[in-house]
C-alpha beads as a LAMMPS data file, in Angstrom:
LAMMPS data file: protein, C-alpha beads

135 atoms
134 bonds

1 atom types
1 bond types

-500.0 500.0 xlo xhi
-500.0 500.0 ylo yhi
-500.0 500.0 zlo zhi

Masses

1 110.0

Atoms # bond

1 1 1 -91.372 449.224 -121.473
2 1 1 -92.606 451.814 -119.470
3 1 1 -94.770 454.387 -121.810
4 1 1 -93.298 457.606 -123.072
5 1 1 -95.006 461.147 -123.271
6 1 1 -93.236 463.888 -125.726
7 1 1 -93.524 466.900 -123.201
8 1 1 -93.758 470.325 -125.451
9 1 1 -92.802 473.591 -124.192
10 1 1 -95.769 474.547 -124.197
11 1 1 -96.156 472.370 -120.610
12 1 1 -92.559 473.654 -119.736
13 1 1 -93.765 476.711 -119.684
14 1 1 -97.387 476.187 -117.875
15 1 1 -95.840 473.629 -115.874
16 1 1 -92.953 477.147 -114.669
17 1 1 -95.043 480.044 -114.894
18 1 1 -98.034 480.029 -111.869
19 1 1 -98.973 482.994 -113.653
20 1 1 -99.830 481.237 -116.939
21 1 1 -103.558 480.303 -116.655
22 1 1 -103.705 476.536 -116.796
23 1 1 -100.491 475.770 -115.006
24 1 1 -102.681 474.194 -111.934
25 1 1 -103.913 471.547 -114.949
26 1 1 -100.486 471.239 -115.661
27 1 1 -99.139 470.216 -112.438
28 1 1 -102.153 467.849 -111.623
29 1 1 -101.402 466.375 -115.244
30 1 1 -97.244 466.195 -114.505
31 1 1 -98.210 464.538 -111.342
32 1 1 -100.004 462.066 -112.672
33 1 1 -97.419 461.209 -114.775
34 1 1 -94.283 460.977 -112.608
35 1 1 -96.330 458.987 -110.520
36 1 1 -97.918 456.871 -112.851
37 1 1 -93.758 456.228 -113.762
38 1 1 -93.842 457.504 -117.528
39 1 1 -90.570 458.610 -119.167
40 1 1 -91.348 461.781 -120.174
41 1 1 -88.936 462.715 -123.743
42 1 1 -88.417 466.542 -125.081
43 1 1 -85.205 467.141 -127.738
44 1 1 -82.623 469.770 -127.092
45 1 1 -84.739 472.046 -128.595
46 1 1 -87.426 471.930 -126.495
47 1 1 -84.983 472.824 -123.657
48 1 1 -83.379 475.561 -126.221
49 1 1 -87.470 476.889 -126.458
50 1 1 -88.337 477.031 -122.454
51 1 1 -85.440 478.648 -121.735
52 1 1 -86.019 481.335 -123.872
53 1 1 -88.732 482.028 -122.269
54 1 1 -87.209 481.939 -119.230
55 1 1 -83.969 483.567 -119.192
56 1 1 -84.955 486.826 -117.543
57 1 1 -85.846 484.901 -114.701
58 1 1 -82.396 483.018 -113.111
59 1 1 -84.370 481.293 -110.454
60 1 1 -86.615 479.823 -113.627
61 1 1 -84.224 479.396 -116.171
62 1 1 -82.350 478.419 -113.611
63 1 1 -84.950 475.834 -112.653
64 1 1 -85.318 474.858 -116.300
65 1 1 -81.756 473.650 -115.987
66 1 1 -82.395 471.098 -113.397
67 1 1 -85.366 469.875 -114.660
68 1 1 -84.038 468.828 -118.020
69 1 1 -80.712 468.182 -116.327
70 1 1 -80.965 466.022 -112.990
71 1 1 -84.871 464.546 -113.085
72 1 1 -84.955 460.259 -114.046
73 1 1 -87.774 460.934 -115.566
74 1 1 -86.876 463.224 -117.893
75 1 1 -85.212 461.234 -120.870
76 1 1 -83.527 464.472 -123.594
77 1 1 -84.063 463.018 -126.951
78 1 1 -80.608 463.444 -129.178
79 1 1 -81.839 463.922 -133.166
80 1 1 -80.312 463.315 -136.362
81 1 1 -79.906 463.885 -140.178
82 1 1 -82.714 461.505 -140.883
83 1 1 -85.146 463.631 -138.480
84 1 1 -84.022 467.089 -139.064
85 1 1 -85.136 465.553 -143.157
86 1 1 -88.545 464.433 -141.767
87 1 1 -88.763 468.233 -140.225
88 1 1 -88.044 470.098 -143.618
89 1 1 -90.766 467.897 -145.631
90 1 1 -93.983 468.023 -143.723
91 1 1 -92.733 472.138 -143.125
92 1 1 -93.114 472.004 -146.746
93 1 1 -96.382 469.513 -146.653
94 1 1 -97.181 471.075 -144.586
95 1 1 -97.534 474.702 -145.512
96 1 1 -100.904 476.199 -143.902
97 1 1 -99.871 475.400 -140.993
98 1 1 -97.473 477.925 -138.579
99 1 1 -95.687 474.752 -136.899
100 1 1 -92.142 476.481 -136.142
101 1 1 -89.110 474.518 -136.624
102 1 1 -89.185 472.962 -133.353
103 1 1 -92.556 471.863 -133.550
104 1 1 -91.644 469.978 -136.904
105 1 1 -88.310 468.364 -135.466
106 1 1 -90.527 467.305 -132.201
107 1 1 -93.492 465.696 -134.776
108 1 1 -89.654 463.748 -136.421
109 1 1 -88.983 462.405 -133.370
110 1 1 -91.988 461.363 -132.191
111 1 1 -92.352 458.881 -135.321
112 1 1 -89.357 457.812 -135.069
113 1 1 -89.423 456.273 -131.397
114 1 1 -93.250 455.468 -132.196
115 1 1 -95.152 457.905 -129.272
116 1 1 -98.281 458.584 -129.269
117 1 1 -98.452 461.084 -126.586
118 1 1 -97.944 464.262 -125.955
119 1 1 -98.384 466.952 -123.316
120 1 1 -98.985 470.519 -125.023
121 1 1 -101.000 473.176 -124.437
122 1 1 -100.485 474.272 -128.107
123 1 1 -102.640 473.451 -130.944
124 1 1 -100.108 472.225 -133.589
125 1 1 -99.762 469.060 -131.793
126 1 1 -103.287 468.690 -132.467
127 1 1 -103.537 469.898 -135.997
128 1 1 -101.194 467.340 -137.207
129 1 1 -103.133 464.643 -136.387
130 1 1 -100.920 461.682 -135.006
131 1 1 -101.318 462.109 -131.951
132 1 1 -102.983 462.287 -128.817
133 1 1 -102.732 465.161 -126.661
134 1 1 -102.815 465.246 -122.895
135 1 1 -102.862 468.563 -121.755

Bonds

1 1 1 2
2 1 2 3
3 1 3 4
4 1 4 5
5 1 5 6
6 1 6 7
7 1 7 8
8 1 8 9
9 1 9 10
10 1 10 11
11 1 11 12
12 1 12 13
13 1 13 14
14 1 14 15
15 1 15 16
16 1 16 17
17 1 17 18
18 1 18 19
19 1 19 20
20 1 20 21
21 1 21 22
22 1 22 23
23 1 23 24
24 1 24 25
25 1 25 26
26 1 26 27
27 1 27 28
28 1 28 29
29 1 29 30
30 1 30 31
31 1 31 32
32 1 32 33
33 1 33 34
34 1 34 35
35 1 35 36
36 1 36 37
37 1 37 38
38 1 38 39
39 1 39 40
40 1 40 41
41 1 41 42
42 1 42 43
43 1 43 44
44 1 44 45
45 1 45 46
46 1 46 47
47 1 47 48
48 1 48 49
49 1 49 50
50 1 50 51
51 1 51 52
52 1 52 53
53 1 53 54
54 1 54 55
55 1 55 56
56 1 56 57
57 1 57 58
58 1 58 59
59 1 59 60
60 1 60 61
61 1 61 62
62 1 62 63
63 1 63 64
64 1 64 65
65 1 65 66
66 1 66 67
67 1 67 68
68 1 68 69
69 1 69 70
70 1 70 71
71 1 71 72
72 1 72 73
73 1 73 74
74 1 74 75
75 1 75 76
76 1 76 77
77 1 77 78
78 1 78 79
79 1 79 80
80 1 80 81
81 1 81 82
82 1 82 83
83 1 83 84
84 1 84 85
85 1 85 86
86 1 86 87
87 1 87 88
88 1 88 89
89 1 89 90
90 1 90 91
91 1 91 92
92 1 92 93
93 1 93 94
94 1 94 95
95 1 95 96
96 1 96 97
97 1 97 98
98 1 98 99
99 1 99 100
100 1 100 101
101 1 101 102
102 1 102 103
103 1 103 104
104 1 104 105
105 1 105 106
106 1 106 107
107 1 107 108
108 1 108 109
109 1 109 110
110 1 110 111
111 1 111 112
112 1 112 113
113 1 113 114
114 1 114 115
115 1 115 116
116 1 116 117
117 1 117 118
118 1 118 119
119 1 119 120
120 1 120 121
121 1 121 122
122 1 122 123
123 1 123 124
124 1 124 125
125 1 125 126
126 1 126 127
127 1 127 128
128 1 128 129
129 1 129 130
130 1 130 131
131 1 131 132
132 1 132 133
133 1 133 134
134 1 134 135
């Protein structure tokens, strides 16, 4: 089975916005993952957050749609009621964390799929303590 890495919104923002600090580092990480034939896993929630971030820039928002729709390395994993319940439980039991629903849903999907690595510049993926963060 191909290695899978979950790609967080913060990763896509750094990858597609060359004005962001950390852009060059994330471009290199993305290059290594693609060269290594790693399956990049996202959810529609990550797509929604990323597109919303870039929606005022037509070229960038179209690039995001292209990334998610046409890149064979990217798998958009559907989520369902069990993932949603897990996300709600995570948010309720970790009230001391400022996690978004998208974060908690990402954690739930990663758990269900057995994904242990995340490409993220977001501290939340470190806070949960279950995943190796590679960015």
